[in-house]
KOLGU-4560 file (N, C-alpha, C; in nm, 3 decimals, padded with zeros to 5 digits):
<recs>
<n_xx: -00.380 n_yy: -00.694 n_zz: -03.832 ca_xx: -00.301 ca_yy: -00.786 ca_zz: -03.909 c_xx: -00.168 c_yy: -00.807 c_zz: -03.838 mol: A seq: 1 type: MET>
<n_xx: -00.128 n_yy: -00.932 n_zz: -03.821 ca_xx: 00.002 ca_yy: -00.965 ca_zz: -03.765 c_xx: 00.092 c_yy: -01.011 c_zz: -03.878 mol: A seq: 2 type: GLU>
<n_xx: 00.213 n_yy: -00.957 n_zz: -03.880 ca_xx: 00.307 ca_yy: -00.986 ca_zz: -03.988 c_xx: 00.418 c_yy: -01.075 c_zz: -03.935 mol: A seq: 3 type: ILE>
<n_xx: 00.453 n_yy: -01.176 n_zz: -04.013 ca_xx: 00.561 ca_yy: -01.267 ca_zz: -03.980 c_xx: 00.673 c_yy: -01.249 c_zz: -04.081 mol: A seq: 4 type: THR>
<n_xx: 00.796 n_yy: -01.224 n_zz: -04.033 ca_xx: 00.908 ca_yy: -01.218 ca_zz: -04.126 c_xx: 00.963 c_yy: -01.358 c_zz: -04.152 mol: A seq: 5 type: PRO>
<n_xx: 01.001 n_yy: -01.383 n_zz: -04.275 ca_xx: 01.062 ca_yy: -01.510 ca_zz: -04.314 c_xx: 01.196 c_yy: -01.476 c_zz: -04.378 mol: A seq: 6 type: VAL>
<n_xx: 01.305 n_yy: -01.529 n_zz: -04.322 ca_xx: 01.439 ca_yy: -01.507 ca_zz: -04.377 c_xx: 01.483 c_yy: -01.635 c_zz: -04.447 mol: A seq: 7 type: ALA>
<n_xx: 01.535 n_yy: -01.620 n_zz: -04.567 ca_xx: 01.576 ca_yy: -01.735 ca_zz: -04.647 c_xx: 01.717 c_yy: -01.711 c_zz: -04.700 mol: A seq: 8 type: ILE>
<n_xx: 01.807 n_yy: -01.803 n_zz: -04.669 ca_xx: 01.943 ca_yy: -01.800 ca_zz: -04.723 c_xx: 01.952 c_yy: -01.899 c_zz: -04.837 mol: A seq: 9 type: GLY>
<n_xx: 02.013 n_yy: -01.859 n_zz: -04.947 ca_xx: 02.016 ca_yy: -01.943 ca_zz: -05.067 c_xx: 02.159 c_yy: -01.960 c_zz: -05.116 mol: A seq: 10 type: VAL>
<n_xx: 02.197 n_yy: -02.082 n_zz: -05.142 ca_xx: 02.322 ca_yy: -02.114 ca_zz: -05.210 c_xx: 02.281 c_yy: -02.158 c_zz: -05.350 mol: A seq: 11 type: ARG>
<n_xx: 02.331 n_yy: -02.086 n_zz: -05.451 ca_xx: 02.292 ca_yy: -02.113 ca_zz: -05.589 c_xx: 02.411 c_yy: -02.089 c_zz: -05.681 mol: A seq: 12 type: ILE>
<n_xx: 02.417 n_yy: -02.161 n_zz: -05.790 ca_xx: 02.527 ca_yy: -02.145 ca_zz: -05.884 c_xx: 02.538 c_yy: -02.001 c_zz: -05.933 mol: A seq: 13 type: LEU>
<n_xx: 02.660 n_yy: -01.951 n_zz: -05.950 ca_xx: 02.676 ca_yy: -01.814 ca_zz: -06.000 c_xx: 02.604 c_yy: -01.790 c_zz: -06.132 mol: A seq: 14 type: PRO>
<n_xx: 02.597 n_yy: -01.889 n_zz: -06.216 ca_xx: 02.530 ca_yy: -01.874 ca_zz: -06.346 c_xx: 02.379 c_yy: -01.858 c_zz: -06.333 mol: A seq: 15 type: SER>
<n_xx: 02.324 n_yy: -01.890 n_zz: -06.217 ca_xx: 02.179 ca_yy: -01.880 ca_zz: -06.194 c_xx: 02.139 c_yy: -01.762 c_zz: -06.106 mol: A seq: 16 type: LYS>
<n_xx: 02.237 n_yy: -01.688 n_zz: -06.052 ca_xx: 02.206 ca_yy: -01.582 ca_zz: -05.957 c_xx: 02.124 c_yy: -01.469 c_zz: -06.017 mol: A seq: 17 type: GLN>
<n_xx: 02.159 n_yy: -01.423 n_zz: -06.135 ca_xx: 02.082 ca_yy: -01.315 ca_zz: -06.196 c_xx: 01.937 c_yy: -01.357 c_zz: -06.219 mol: A seq: 18 type: ASP>
<n_xx: 01.918 n_yy: -01.479 n_zz: -06.265 ca_xx: 01.783 ca_yy: -01.530 ca_zz: -06.289 c_xx: 01.705 c_yy: -01.541 c_zz: -06.157 mol: A seq: 19 type: GLU>
<n_xx: 01.774 n_yy: -01.585 n_zz: -06.052 ca_xx: 01.708 ca_yy: -01.596 ca_zz: -05.921 c_xx: 01.668 c_yy: -01.459 c_zz: -05.869 mol: A seq: 20 type: ALA>
<n_xx: 01.754 n_yy: -01.359 n_zz: -05.882 ca_xx: 01.722 ca_yy: -01.224 ca_zz: -05.838 c_xx: 01.602 c_yy: -01.171 c_zz: -05.915 mol: A seq: 21 type: VAL>
<n_xx: 01.602 n_yy: -01.191 n_zz: -06.046 ca_xx: 01.488 ca_yy: -01.145 ca_zz: -06.127 c_xx: 01.359 c_yy: -01.212 c_zz: -06.084 mol: A seq: 22 type: SER>
<n_xx: 01.365 n_yy: -01.341 n_zz: -06.061 ca_xx: 01.246 ca_yy: -01.417 ca_zz: -06.021 c_xx: 01.196 c_yy: -01.373 c_zz: -05.883 mol: A seq: 23 type: LEU>
<n_xx: 01.287 n_yy: -01.364 n_zz: -05.787 ca_xx: 01.248 ca_yy: -01.327 ca_zz: -05.650 c_xx: 01.199 c_yy: -01.184 c_zz: -05.641 mol: A seq: 24 type: LEU>
<n_xx: 01.254 n_yy: -01.096 n_zz: -05.722 ca_xx: 01.213 ca_yy: -00.955 ca_zz: -05.713 c_xx: 01.070 c_yy: -00.933 c_zz: -05.761 mol: A seq: 25 type: SER>
<n_xx: 01.013 n_yy: -01.029 n_zz: -05.831 ca_xx: 00.873 ca_yy: -01.015 ca_zz: -05.875 c_xx: 00.773 c_yy: -01.070 c_zz: -05.773 mol: A seq: 26 type: THR>
<n_xx: 00.823 n_yy: -01.136 n_zz: -05.669 ca_xx: 00.737 ca_yy: -01.192 ca_zz: -05.566 c_xx: 00.692 c_yy: -01.080 c_zz: -05.471 mol: A seq: 27 type: ASN>
<n_xx: 00.562 n_yy: -01.060 n_zz: -05.459 ca_xx: 00.507 ca_yy: -00.951 ca_zz: -05.377 c_xx: 00.544 c_yy: -00.962 c_zz: -05.230 mol: A seq: 28 type: ASP>
<n_xx: 00.572 n_yy: -01.081 n_zz: -05.180 ca_xx: 00.604 ca_yy: -01.098 ca_zz: -05.039 c_xx: 00.750 c_yy: -01.068 c_zz: -05.010 mol: A seq: 29 type: ASN>
<n_xx: 00.836 n_yy: -01.074 n_zz: -05.110 ca_xx: 00.978 ca_yy: -01.046 ca_zz: -05.090 c_xx: 00.997 c_yy: -00.896 c_zz: -05.073 mol: A seq: 30 type: VAL>
<n_xx: 01.051 n_yy: -00.855 n_zz: -04.958 ca_xx: 01.069 ca_yy: -00.713 ca_zz: -04.928 c_xx: 01.215 c_yy: -00.671 c_zz: -04.931 mol: A seq: 31 type: ARG>
<n_xx: 01.305 n_yy: -00.764 n_zz: -04.902 ca_xx: 01.449 ca_yy: -00.736 ca_zz: -04.906 c_xx: 01.518 c_yy: -00.851 c_zz: -04.977 mol: A seq: 32 type: PHE>
<n_xx: 01.617 n_yy: -00.817 n_zz: -05.057 ca_xx: 01.689 ca_yy: -00.919 ca_zz: -05.134 c_xx: 01.833 c_yy: -00.871 c_zz: -05.149 mol: A seq: 33 type: LEU>
<n_xx: 01.926 n_yy: -00.951 n_zz: -05.096 ca_xx: 02.067 ca_yy: -00.915 ca_zz: -05.102 c_xx: 02.147 c_yy: -01.025 c_zz: -05.171 mol: A seq: 34 type: TRP>
<n_xx: 02.245 n_yy: -00.985 n_zz: -05.250 ca_xx: 02.351 ca_yy: -01.076 ca_zz: -05.294 c_xx: 02.455 c_yy: -01.068 c_zz: -05.184 mol: A seq: 35 type: ARG>
<n_xx: 02.506 n_yy: -01.183 n_zz: -05.141 ca_xx: 02.597 ca_yy: -01.184 ca_zz: -05.028 c_xx: 02.718 c_yy: -01.273 c_zz: -05.054 mol: A seq: 36 type: THR>
<n_xx: 02.820 n_yy: -01.255 n_zz: -04.974 ca_xx: 02.937 ca_yy: -01.343 ca_zz: -04.972 c_xx: 02.933 c_yy: -01.423 c_zz: -04.844 mol: A seq: 37 type: TYR>
<n_xx: 02.980 n_yy: -01.545 n_zz: -04.848 ca_xx: 02.980 ca_yy: -01.629 ca_zz: -04.728 c_xx: 02.900 c_yy: -01.756 c_zz: -04.751 mol: A seq: 38 type: GLY>
<n_xx: 02.826 n_yy: -01.798 n_zz: -04.651 ca_xx: 02.752 ca_yy: -01.923 ca_zz: -04.658 c_xx: 02.638 c_yy: -01.917 c_zz: -04.760 mol: A seq: 39 type: ASP>
<n_xx: 02.586 n_yy: -01.798 n_zz: -04.785 ca_xx: 02.475 ca_yy: -01.782 ca_zz: -04.879 c_xx: 02.515 c_yy: -01.689 c_zz: -04.991 mol: A seq: 40 type: ASN>
<n_xx: 02.458 n_yy: -01.715 n_zz: -05.108 ca_xx: 02.477 ca_yy: -01.625 ca_zz: -05.223 c_xx: 02.370 c_yy: -01.518 c_zz: -05.226 mol: A seq: 41 type: ASP>
<n_xx: 02.251 n_yy: -01.553 n_zz: -05.177 ca_xx: 02.139 ca_yy: -01.460 ca_zz: -05.170 c_xx: 02.075 c_yy: -01.471 c_zz: -05.033 mol: A seq: 42 type: LEU>
<n_xx: 02.028 n_yy: -01.358 n_zz: -04.983 ca_xx: 01.948 ca_yy: -01.357 ca_zz: -04.861 c_xx: 01.819 c_yy: -01.284 c_zz: -04.893 mol: A seq: 43 type: VAL>
<n_xx: 01.709 n_yy: -01.348 n_zz: -04.860 ca_xx: 01.576 ca_yy: -01.297 ca_zz: -04.891 c_xx: 01.501 c_yy: -01.277 c_zz: -04.760 mol: A seq: 44 type: VAL>
<n_xx: 01.432 n_yy: -01.165 n_zz: -04.747 ca_xx: 01.339 ca_yy: -01.147 ca_zz: -04.636 c_xx: 01.202 c_yy: -01.122 c_zz: -04.695 mol: A seq: 45 type: VAL>
<n_xx: 01.109 n_yy: -01.207 n_zz: -04.658 ca_xx: 00.970 ca_yy: -01.194 ca_zz: -04.703 c_xx: 00.883 c_yy: -01.164 c_zz: -04.582 mol: A seq: 46 type: ALA>
<n_xx: 00.780 n_yy: -01.085 n_zz: -04.601 ca_xx: 00.681 ca_yy: -01.059 ca_zz: -04.497 c_xx: 00.552 c_yy: -01.125 c_zz: -04.541 mol: A seq: 47 type: PHE>
<n_xx: 00.484 n_yy: -01.188 n_zz: -04.446 ca_xx: 00.356 ca_yy: -01.250 ca_zz: -04.479 c_xx: 00.262 c_yy: -01.239 c_zz: -04.360 mol: A seq: 48 type: CYS>
<n_xx: 00.136 n_yy: -01.255 n_zz: -04.388 ca_xx: 00.036 ca_yy: -01.258 ca_zz: -04.282 c_xx: 00.060 c_yy: -01.381 c_zz: -04.196 mol: A seq: 49 type: ASP>
<n_xx: 00.047 n_yy: -01.363 n_zz: -04.065 ca_xx: 00.062 ca_yy: -01.477 ca_zz: -03.975 c_xx: -00.035 c_yy: -01.587 c_zz: -04.017 mol: A seq: 50 type: ARG>
<n_xx: 00.016 n_yy: -01.709 n_zz: -04.023 ca_xx: -00.065 ca_yy: -01.823 ca_zz: -04.065 c_xx: -00.042 c_yy: -01.862 c_zz: -04.211 mol: A seq: 51 type: GLY>
<n_xx: 00.022 n_yy: -01.774 n_zz: -04.288 ca_xx: 00.050 ca_yy: -01.803 ca_zz: -04.429 c_xx: 00.198 c_yy: -01.834 c_zz: -04.453 mol: A seq: 52 type: ARG>
<n_xx: 00.275 n_yy: -01.852 n_zz: -04.345 ca_xx: 00.418 ca_yy: -01.872 ca_zz: -04.356 c_xx: 00.452 c_yy: -01.990 c_zz: -04.446 mol: A seq: 53 type: GLU>
<n_xx: 00.388 n_yy: -02.103 n_zz: -04.422 ca_xx: 00.416 ca_yy: -02.224 ca_zz: -04.500 c_xx: 00.390 c_yy: -02.205 c_zz: -04.648 mol: A seq: 54 type: GLY>
<n_xx: 00.280 n_yy: -02.141 n_zz: -04.680 ca_xx: 00.244 ca_yy: -02.114 ca_zz: -04.819 c_xx: 00.349 c_yy: -02.027 c_zz: -04.888 mol: A seq: 55 type: GLU>
<n_xx: 00.392 n_yy: -01.923 n_zz: -04.820 ca_xx: 00.490 ca_yy: -01.830 ca_zz: -04.877 c_xx: 00.625 c_yy: -01.900 c_zz: -04.893 mol: A seq: 56 type: ILE>
<n_xx: 00.666 n_yy: -01.976 n_zz: -04.793 ca_xx: 00.793 ca_yy: -02.049 ca_zz: -04.800 c_xx: 00.790 c_yy: -02.148 c_zz: -04.916 mol: A seq: 57 type: ILE>
<n_xx: 00.682 n_yy: -02.222 n_zz: -04.930 ca_xx: 00.672 ca_yy: -02.320 ca_zz: -05.039 c_xx: 00.677 c_yy: -02.252 c_zz: -05.176 mol: A seq: 58 type: GLN>
<n_xx: 00.614 n_yy: -02.137 n_zz: -05.188 ca_xx: 00.614 ca_yy: -02.062 ca_zz: -05.313 c_xx: 00.756 c_yy: -02.019 c_zz: -05.351 mol: A seq: 59 type: ASP>
<n_xx: 00.827 n_yy: -01.963 n_zz: -05.255 ca_xx: 00.964 ca_yy: -01.918 ca_zz: -05.280 c_xx: 01.056 c_yy: -02.038 c_zz: -05.304 mol: A seq: 60 type: ILE>
<n_xx: 01.041 n_yy: -02.141 n_zz: -05.224 ca_xx: 01.123 ca_yy: -02.262 ca_zz: -05.240 c_xx: 01.102 c_yy: -02.325 c_zz: -05.378 mol: A seq: 61 type: ARG>
<n_xx: 00.979 n_yy: -02.334 n_zz: -05.423 ca_xx: 00.949 ca_yy: -02.392 ca_zz: -05.554 c_xx: 01.016 c_yy: -02.311 c_zz: -05.666 mol: A seq: 62 type: ALA>
<n_xx: 01.012 n_yy: -02.178 n_zz: -05.654 ca_xx: 01.077 ca_yy: -02.093 ca_zz: -05.754 c_xx: 01.227 c_yy: -02.120 c_zz: -05.757 mol: A seq: 63 type: SER>
<n_xx: 01.289 n_yy: -02.130 n_zz: -05.641 ca_xx: 01.433 ca_yy: -02.151 ca_zz: -05.634 c_xx: 01.473 c_yy: -02.291 c_zz: -05.679 mol: A seq: 64 type: LEU>
<n_xx: 01.389 n_yy: -02.389 n_zz: -05.651 ca_xx: 01.420 ca_yy: -02.526 ca_zz: -05.692 c_xx: 01.419 c_yy: -02.542 c_zz: -05.844 mol: A seq: 65 type: GLU>
<n_xx: 01.337 n_yy: -02.460 n_zz: -05.914 ca_xx: 01.339 ca_yy: -02.465 ca_zz: -06.061 c_xx: 01.474 c_yy: -02.419 c_zz: -06.115 mol: A seq: 66 type: THR>
<n_xx: 01.546 n_yy: -02.342 n_zz: -06.035 ca_xx: 01.679 ca_yy: -02.293 ca_zz: -06.076 c_xx: 01.791 c_yy: -02.379 c_zz: -06.018 mol: A seq: 67 type: LEU>
<n_xx: 01.753 n_yy: -02.492 n_zz: -05.961 ca_xx: 01.849 ca_yy: -02.587 ca_zz: -05.904 c_xx: 01.933 c_yy: -02.527 c_zz: -05.791 mol: A seq: 68 type: LYS>
<n_xx: 01.868 n_yy: -02.454 n_zz: -05.701 ca_xx: 01.937 ca_yy: -02.400 ca_zz: -05.584 c_xx: 02.003 c_yy: -02.515 c_zz: -05.508 mol: A seq: 69 type: ALA>
<n_xx: 02.126 n_yy: -02.496 n_zz: -05.466 ca_xx: 02.200 ca_yy: -02.601 ca_zz: -05.397 c_xx: 02.155 c_yy: -02.618 c_zz: -05.252 mol: A seq: 70 type: GLU>
<n_xx: 02.116 n_yy: -02.506 n_zz: -05.189 ca_xx: 02.071 ca_yy: -02.512 ca_zz: -05.050 c_xx: 01.977 c_yy: -02.396 c_zz: -05.025 mol: A seq: 71 type: ARG>
<n_xx: 01.871 n_yy: -02.422 n_zz: -04.950 ca_xx: 01.775 ca_yy: -02.319 ca_zz: -04.911 c_xx: 01.752 c_yy: -02.334 c_zz: -04.761 mol: A seq: 72 type: ILE>
<n_xx: 01.797 n_yy: -02.233 n_zz: -04.685 ca_xx: 01.779 ca_yy: -02.234 ca_zz: -04.540 c_xx: 01.671 c_yy: -02.133 c_zz: -04.504 mol: A seq: 73 type: ASP>
<n_xx: 01.575 n_yy: -02.177 n_zz: -04.423 ca_xx: 01.461 ca_yy: -02.091 ca_zz: -04.389 c_xx: 01.455 c_yy: -02.070 c_zz: -04.238 mol: A seq: 74 type: VAL>
<n_xx: 01.433 n_yy: -01.946 n_zz: -04.199 ca_xx: 01.406 ca_yy: -01.912 ca_zz: -04.059 c_xx: 01.280 c_yy: -01.827 c_zz: -04.055 mol: A seq: 75 type: SER>
<n_xx: 01.190 n_yy: -01.863 n_zz: -03.966 ca_xx: 01.066 ca_yy: -01.788 ca_zz: -03.951 c_xx: 01.073 c_yy: -01.712 c_zz: -03.819 mol: A seq: 76 type: VAL>
<n_xx: 01.054 n_yy: -01.580 n_zz: -03.827 ca_xx: 01.055 ca_yy: -01.498 ca_zz: -03.706 c_xx: 00.922 c_yy: -01.510 c_zz: -03.634 mol: A seq: 77 type: GLY>
<n_xx: 00.928 n_yy: -01.503 n_zz: -03.503 ca_xx: 00.802 ca_yy: -01.506 ca_zz: -03.429 c_xx: 00.786 c_yy: -01.385 c_zz: -03.339 mol: A seq: 78 type: PHE>
<n_xx: 00.895 n_yy: -01.311 n_zz: -03.315 ca_xx: 00.885 ca_yy: -01.182 ca_zz: -03.246 c_xx: 00.988 c_yy: -01.087 c_zz: -03.306 mol: A seq: 79 type: THR>
<n_xx: 00.954 n_yy: -00.961 n_zz: -03.305 ca_xx: 01.048 ca_yy: -00.859 ca_zz: -03.350 c_xx: 01.135 c_yy: -00.822 c_zz: -03.230 mol: A seq: 80 type: TRP>
<n_xx: 01.262 n_yy: -00.852 n_zz: -03.235 ca_xx: 01.352 ca_yy: -00.820 ca_zz: -03.125 c_xx: 01.407 c_yy: -00.678 c_zz: -03.138 mol: A seq: 81 type: GLU>
<n_xx: 01.441 n_yy: -00.641 n_zz: -03.258 ca_xx: 01.488 ca_yy: -00.504 ca_zz: -03.283 c_xx: 01.461 c_yy: -00.471 c_zz: -03.427 mol: A seq: 82 type: LYS>
<n_xx: 01.411 n_yy: -00.352 n_zz: -03.446 ca_xx: 01.392 ca_yy: -00.305 ca_zz: -03.581 c_xx: 01.431 c_yy: -00.159 c_zz: -03.582 mol: A seq: 83 type: MET>
<n_xx: 01.540 n_yy: -00.130 n_zz: -03.648 ca_xx: 01.588 ca_yy: 00.007 ca_zz: -03.653 c_xx: 01.628 c_yy: 00.039 c_zz: -03.796 mol: A seq: 84 type: ASN>
<n_xx: 01.533 n_yy: 00.028 n_zz: -03.886 ca_xx: 01.562 ca_yy: 00.054 ca_zz: -04.027 c_xx: 01.486 c_yy: 00.176 c_zz: -04.075 mol: A seq: 85 type: CYS>
<n_xx: 01.451 n_yy: 00.261 n_zz: -03.984 ca_xx: 01.370 ca_yy: 00.377 ca_zz: -04.018 c_xx: 01.431 c_yy: 00.503 c_zz: -03.959 mol: A seq: 86 type: SER>
<n_xx: 01.414 n_yy: 00.615 n_zz: -04.026 ca_xx: 01.464 ca_yy: 00.740 ca_zz: -03.970 c_xx: 01.375 c_yy: 00.793 c_zz: -03.857 mol: A seq: 87 type: PRO>
<n_xx: 01.267 n_yy: 00.726 n_zz: -03.827 ca_xx: 01.176 ca_yy: 00.774 ca_zz: -03.724 c_xx: 01.226 c_yy: 00.732 c_zz: -03.586 mol: A seq: 88 type: PHE>
<n_xx: 01.231 n_yy: 00.824 n_zz: -03.493 ca_xx: 01.276 ca_yy: 00.794 ca_zz: -03.357 c_xx: 01.168 c_yy: 00.728 c_zz: -03.273 mol: A seq: 89 type: ASN>
<n_xx: 01.045 n_yy: 00.754 n_zz: -03.306 ca_xx: 00.932 ca_yy: 00.703 ca_zz: -03.231 c_xx: 00.897 c_yy: 00.562 c_zz: -03.281 mol: A seq: 90 type: ASP>
<n_xx: 00.903 n_yy: 00.462 n_zz: -03.193 ca_xx: 00.875 ca_yy: 00.324 ca_zz: -03.231 c_xx: 00.735 c_yy: 00.309 c_zz: -03.289 mol: A seq: 91 type: LEU>
<n_xx: 00.637 n_yy: 00.377 n_zz: -03.233 ca_xx: 00.500 ca_yy: 00.367 ca_zz: -03.284 c_xx: 00.494 c_yy: 00.418 c_zz: -03.428 mol: A seq: 92 type: ALA>
<n_xx: 00.565 n_yy: 00.525 n_zz: -03.456 ca_xx: 00.567 ca_yy: 00.581 ca_zz: -03.591 c_xx: 00.637 c_yy: 00.484 c_zz: -03.687 mol: A seq: 93 type: GLU>
<n_xx: 00.744 n_yy: 00.421 n_zz: -03.642 ca_xx: 00.815 ca_yy: 00.322 ca_zz: -03.724 c_xx: 00.722 c_yy: 00.206 c_zz: -03.759 mol: A seq: 94 type: THR>
<n_xx: 00.652 n_yy: 00.153 n_zz: -03.659 ca_xx: 00.561 ca_yy: 00.041 ca_zz: -03.683 c_xx: 00.448 c_yy: 00.083 c_zz: -03.778 mol: A seq: 95 type: GLU>
<n_xx: 00.398 n_yy: 00.203 n_zz: -03.762 ca_xx: 00.292 ca_yy: 00.254 ca_zz: -03.850 c_xx: 00.342 c_yy: 00.261 c_zz: -03.994 mol: A seq: 96 type: LYS>
<n_xx: 00.461 n_yy: 00.315 n_zz: -04.014 ca_xx: 00.519 ca_yy: 00.326 ca_zz: -04.149 c_xx: 00.547 c_yy: 00.188 c_zz: -04.208 mol: A seq: 97 type: LYS>
<n_xx: 00.592 n_yy: 00.093 n_zz: -04.126 ca_xx: 00.619 ca_yy: -00.041 ca_zz: -04.174 c_xx: 00.490 c_yy: -00.107 c_zz: -04.223 mol: A seq: 98 type: LEU>
<n_xx: 00.385 n_yy: -00.096 n_zz: -04.147 ca_xx: 00.256 ca_yy: -00.153 ca_zz: -04.187 c_xx: 00.208 c_yy: -00.090 c_zz: -04.317 mol: A seq: 99 type: VAL>
<n_xx: 00.224 n_yy: 00.042 n_zz: -04.331 ca_xx: 00.187 ca_yy: 00.109 ca_zz: -04.456 c_xx: 00.268 c_yy: 00.055 c_zz: -04.573 mol: A seq: 100 type: GLN>
<n_xx: 00.397 n_yy: 00.035 n_zz: -04.551 ca_xx: 00.487 ca_yy: -00.016 ca_zz: -04.653 c_xx: 00.446 c_yy: -00.158 c_zz: -04.697 mol: A seq: 101 type: PHE>
<n_xx: 00.412 n_yy: -00.239 n_zz: -04.600 ca_xx: 00.376 ca_yy: -00.378 ca_zz: -04.629 c_xx: 00.241 c_yy: -00.386 c_zz: -04.700 mol: A seq: 102 type: ILE>
<n_xx: 00.148 n_yy: -00.306 n_zz: -04.656 ca_xx: 00.014 ca_yy: -00.312 ca_zz: -04.714 c_xx: 00.006 c_yy: -00.245 c_zz: -04.852 mol: A seq: 103 type: GLU>
<n_xx: 00.095 n_yy: -00.152 n_zz: -04.880 ca_xx: 00.093 ca_yy: -00.079 ca_zz: -05.007 c_xx: 00.232 c_yy: -00.079 c_zz: -05.070 mol: A seq: 104 type: ASN>
<n_xx: 00.274 n_yy: -00.193 n_zz: -05.127 ca_xx: 00.411 ca_yy: -00.201 ca_zz: -05.181 c_xx: 00.436 c_yy: -00.105 c_zz: -05.295 mol: A seq: 105 type: PRO>
</recs>
């Protein structure tokens, strides 16, 4: 299985942020969700099977559009340049744990 990361920046009214967080947190593909300051109010990272990127993006976009998101910026990753979010020093072990995490949320 090849995994594609999808990063989504969202500008949304403050009155809709809690609702957006609740909605996005129920999406099985969403793995990371941050409230942020700056250009985006929320940053979402979703993981999906390669080839399903469009479907996942449309699903998340449709959810956000129901909340009248002001802007939705999408970036699709095509290679992992650096991943250091694990306490494991061995890259193979990190990748193994990541796949386990993705397959068994």
